C-alpha positions in Angstrom: -0.3 -0.3 0.3 1.6 3.2 -1.3 1.9 5.2 2.2 0.2 8.2 1.5 -2.5 5.9 1.0 -2.1 4.2 4.0 -2.1 7.3 6.3 -5.1 8.9 4.7 -7.1 5.8 5.2 -6.5 5.6 9.2 -7.8 8.7 9.4 -6.9 12.7 8.7 -3.8 13.5 8.5 -2.0 16.5 10.2 -0.4 18.8 7.3 3.1 17.5 9.4 2.2 13.8 9.0 1.6 14.4 4.8 5.1 16.1 4.8 6.9 13.6 5.7 5.8 12.1 2.9 6.6 14.4 0.3 9.6 15.6 -1.4 10.7 19.7 -1.6 10.1 19.4 -4.6 6.9 17.7 -5.1 4.2 18.9 -7.7 0.7 18.8 -7.7 -0.9 18.6 -10.8 -5.1 18.5 -11.0 -8.3 19.0 -14.0 -9.4 21.5 -11.1 -6.0 24.3 -11.1 -4.6 26.2 -13.6 -1.5 25.2 -13.3 0.6 22.9 -11.2 1.4 23.5 -7.4 5.0 23.1 -6.5 6.6 22.8 -2.9 6.0 20.8 -0.1 4.3 23.1 2.4 2.0 23.8 0.7 0.6 20.7 -1.0 1.0 18.9 2.5 -1.6 21.8 3.8 -3.1 20.6 0.7 -3.2 17.1 1.1 -4.8 17.6 4.5 -7.0 19.7 4.3 -8.3 17.5 0.8 -8.8 14.5 3.5 -10.9 16.1 5.8 -13.3 17.6 3.2 -13.7 15.4 0.3 -16.3 13.1 1.4 -16.7 9.9 2.1 -15.0 7.0 -0.4 -12.1 4.5 -0.7 -9.7 3.4 -2.5 -10.4 0.2 -5.1 -7.1 -0.3 -6.9 -3.8 0.3 -6.6 -1.0 -1.1 -8.8 2.6 -0.3 -9.3 3.4 0.9 -12.8 7.0 0.5 -12.3 9.1 1.0 -9.5 8.9 4.6 -8.8 4.8 5.3 -10.2 2.0 3.9 -8.6 -1.7 4.2 -9.4 -4.7 4.8 -7.5 -8.5 4.0 -8.1 -10.9 6.2 -5.5 -14.3 6.1 -5.6 -16.8 8.2 -3.3 -19.0 10.7 -2.8 -18.5 14.5 -2.4 -21.5 17.1 -1.0 -24.0 13.7 -1.8 -22.5 13.7 -5.7 -21.2 10.2 -6.8 -17.4 11.0 -7.4 -14.8 8.8 -8.7 -10.6 10.0 -9.6 -7.5 8.4 -10.5 -4.2 8.7 -8.7 -0.7 8.7 -9.8 2.2 9.1 -7.7 5.5 9.2 -8.5 8.3 8.7 -5.8 12.1 9.4 -6.0 15.2 6.9 -5.3 14.9 8.3 -0.9 10.5 7.0 -1.4 9.3 10.5 -1.2 7.0 12.1 -3.3 7.8 14.0 -5.9 4.5 14.5 -9.0 1.0 13.8 -7.5 -1.5 14.1 -10.7 -5.6 13.5 -10.3 -7.8 12.8 -13.3 -11.3 12.2 -13.7 -11.6 9.1 -16.0 -13.7 9.1 -18.7 -17.7 9.1 -18.6 -20.2 8.6 -20.9 -23.2 10.1 -20.3 -24.5 6.0 -19.6 -22.5 4.9 -16.8 -23.0 4.8 -14.0 -20.2 5.0 -10.6 -19.9 2.0 -8.7 
């Protein structure tokens, strides 16, 4: 289990707990952002806050794509709406996250979220 997933599944982590898993030069990409966010301090705060506010959900899949890249699939609800996302984490040689990208899966009009 990826360390960030483990931390998030055991409650709402603090920024200090998240910071321990992040490289100084981490980059965070999300489709709701106009540009990537960079830097351990700000991203630790964002990740800790999102754990507390994103609603209920669970990771339904985790795969190592290579020795440093992990794919996670998250399914849940946010503000009463079904939601899901793919998350990619790329770690450095020390096991710290250097990049995290969130992407919504392509959804057709008739597809439902389990």
